[in-house]
Each structure stands twice: as structure tokens, then as C-alpha cells.
One Martini backbone bead per residue (centre of mass of N, CA, C, O) as a GRO file, in nm:
protein
  112
    1UNK     BB    1   1.049  -0.925   0.143
    2UNK     BB    2   0.864  -0.839  -0.143
    3UNK     BB    3   0.893  -0.598  -0.429
    4UNK     BB    4   0.668  -0.503  -0.682
    5UNK     BB    5   0.645  -0.319  -0.993
    6UNK     BB    6   0.357  -0.184  -1.181
    7UNK     BB    7   0.217  -0.063  -1.462
    8UNK     BB    8  -0.116   0.106  -1.463
    9UNK     BB    9  -0.138   0.260  -1.702
   10UNK     BB   10  -0.036   0.588  -1.701
   11UNK     BB   11  -0.044   0.671  -1.352
   12UNK     BB   12  -0.026   0.373  -1.223
   13UNK     BB   13   0.099   0.199  -0.942
   14UNK     BB   14   0.177  -0.145  -0.870
   15UNK     BB   15   0.208  -0.297  -0.551
   16UNK     BB   16   0.385  -0.593  -0.445
   17UNK     BB   17   0.354  -0.780  -0.148
   18UNK     BB   18   0.583  -1.035  -0.004
   19UNK     BB   19   0.518  -1.120   0.318
   20UNK     BB   20   0.654  -0.966   0.599
   21UNK     BB   21   0.548  -0.663   0.771
   22UNK     BB   22   0.809  -0.613   0.945
   23UNK     BB   23   1.112  -0.515   1.042
   24UNK     BB   24   1.247  -0.666   0.801
   25UNK     BB   25   1.053  -0.602   0.569
   26UNK     BB   26   1.055  -0.295   0.591
   27UNK     BB   27   1.358  -0.259   0.552
   28UNK     BB   28   1.361  -0.376   0.250
   29UNK     BB   29   1.122  -0.154   0.135
   30UNK     BB   30   1.139   0.145   0.224
   31UNK     BB   31   1.314   0.292   0.009
   32UNK     BB   32   1.157   0.209  -0.252
   33UNK     BB   33   0.879   0.308  -0.151
   34UNK     BB   34   0.955   0.602  -0.105
   35UNK     BB   35   1.042   0.664  -0.395
   36UNK     BB   36   0.771   0.607  -0.517
   37UNK     BB   37   0.598   0.810  -0.346
   38UNK     BB   38   0.771   1.057  -0.450
   39UNK     BB   39   0.693   0.981  -0.784
   40UNK     BB   40   0.378   0.920  -0.717
   41UNK     BB   41   0.011   0.970  -0.741
   42UNK     BB   42  -0.064   0.650  -0.793
   43UNK     BB   43  -0.140   0.375  -0.557
   44UNK     BB   44  -0.142   0.019  -0.569
   45UNK     BB   45  -0.177  -0.204  -0.294
   46UNK     BB   46  -0.083  -0.531  -0.275
   47UNK     BB   47  -0.170  -0.761   0.006
   48UNK     BB   48  -0.210  -1.072  -0.058
   49UNK     BB   49   0.109  -1.155   0.036
   50UNK     BB   50   0.045  -1.072   0.334
   51UNK     BB   51   0.088  -1.248   0.654
   52UNK     BB   52   0.219  -0.991   0.812
   53UNK     BB   53   0.138  -0.705   1.041
   54UNK     BB   54   0.321  -0.456   1.172
   55UNK     BB   55   0.365  -0.147   1.298
   56UNK     BB   56   0.609  -0.088   1.096
   57UNK     BB   57   0.415  -0.139   0.848
   58UNK     BB   58   0.217   0.082   0.901
   59UNK     BB   59   0.422   0.307   0.886
   60UNK     BB   60   0.507   0.268   0.597
   61UNK     BB   61   0.229   0.312   0.469
   62UNK     BB   62   0.152   0.595   0.605
   63UNK     BB   63   0.391   0.775   0.519
   64UNK     BB   64   0.348   0.727   0.203
   65UNK     BB   65   0.057   0.820   0.191
   66UNK     BB   66   0.111   1.109   0.282
   67UNK     BB   67   0.300   1.190   0.056
   68UNK     BB   68   0.088   1.155  -0.164
   69UNK     BB   69  -0.131   1.338  -0.052
   70UNK     BB   70   0.023   1.607  -0.034
   71UNK     BB   71   0.045   1.582  -0.372
   72UNK     BB   72  -0.264   1.489  -0.461
   73UNK     BB   73  -0.283   1.200  -0.413
   74UNK     BB   74  -0.324   0.822  -0.413
   75UNK     BB   75  -0.390   0.547  -0.181
   76UNK     BB   76  -0.450   0.197  -0.222
   77UNK     BB   77  -0.596  -0.121  -0.122
   78UNK     BB   78  -0.562  -0.480  -0.179
   79UNK     BB   79  -0.634  -0.801  -0.073
   80UNK     BB   80  -0.630  -0.862   0.220
   81UNK     BB   81  -0.588  -1.047   0.460
   82UNK     BB   82  -0.782  -1.087   0.725
   83UNK     BB   83  -0.569  -1.007   0.948
   84UNK     BB   84  -0.467  -0.755   0.801
   85UNK     BB   85  -0.732  -0.606   0.784
   86UNK     BB   86  -0.787  -0.591   1.081
   87UNK     BB   87  -0.544  -0.413   1.144
   88UNK     BB   88  -0.612  -0.176   0.958
   89UNK     BB   89  -0.890  -0.112   1.087
   90UNK     BB   90  -0.811  -0.090   1.392
   91UNK     BB   91  -0.582   0.144   1.332
   92UNK     BB   92  -0.710   0.333   1.077
   93UNK     BB   93  -0.572   0.304   0.799
   94UNK     BB   94  -0.833   0.301   0.615
   95UNK     BB   95  -0.871   0.617   0.625
   96UNK     BB   96  -0.607   0.658   0.428
   97UNK     BB   97  -0.625   0.353   0.315
   98UNK     BB   98  -0.817   0.222   0.112
   99UNK     BB   99  -1.018  -0.080   0.090
  100UNK     BB  100  -1.013  -0.347  -0.149
  101UNK     BB  101  -1.142  -0.646  -0.333
  102UNK     BB  102  -1.096  -0.499  -0.620
  103UNK     BB  103  -0.943  -0.363  -0.890
  104UNK     BB  104  -1.171  -0.184  -1.022
  105UNK     BB  105  -1.239  -0.014  -0.757
  106UNK     BB  106  -0.956   0.090  -0.712
  107UNK     BB  107  -0.913   0.233  -0.977
  108UNK     BB  108  -1.158   0.418  -0.958
  109UNK     BB  109  -1.052   0.567  -0.701
  110UNK     BB  110  -0.790   0.676  -0.829
  111UNK     BB  111  -0.948   0.841  -1.069
  112UNK     BB  112  -1.116   1.056  -0.882
   0.00000   0.00000   0.00000
């Protein structure tokens, strides 16, 4: 699992995950992602490179979204692969981390 972070605009961080967000992948990104969530109020999570999402990966996403939300911020996801999107919707994760198919809509939601 790889995680890269890019500044988008003044106050939005874009996180790109590549690989499997399973027990190994979550372990590799958990600390860095938690630090980012603790210091950022608007996060755009690009899931286009995630080819597998396990429950531990959902936990990683949800815990960090809750940290951001408690501080009045927002986290959204874009471009999950079909099976990853199905897992996110089936688990109800999309109720906490809205899913978008294009960057413009996701950025607009973050700025609201």
C-alpha cells in the first residue's frame, strides 16, 4: 500500500492510496493517515488505486473521517473501483465519507 499526499488549493489535502487496504496495507498507512487527519480539516481521498478493501481498511477510513468531522472538517472519497465502492456502500461508510465520481463535485462538497 502506498499513500501520497498533495495540497489542492489552500486548505484541501488530496490523499491517493494505491494497493490493497487490507491488514498489511492499513498497517503501512495508518500512522501517516492519522497524523494527516489530525492536522487537516478537508481531505479528498482518491481510492482509484485501491484494488481490495478489507474491514480493517474501512476502520482506517472511518476512524480518521470521524477525527476530521469532530473538528468541524470533512472527508470525501473519489473514484473507487466498483468492488471497493460496493463494499463502502454496503457497509454504510458512504454515509460518513461521501463518494464522488469526479474531482470537481468532490471539491465542491468539501468547500460547502
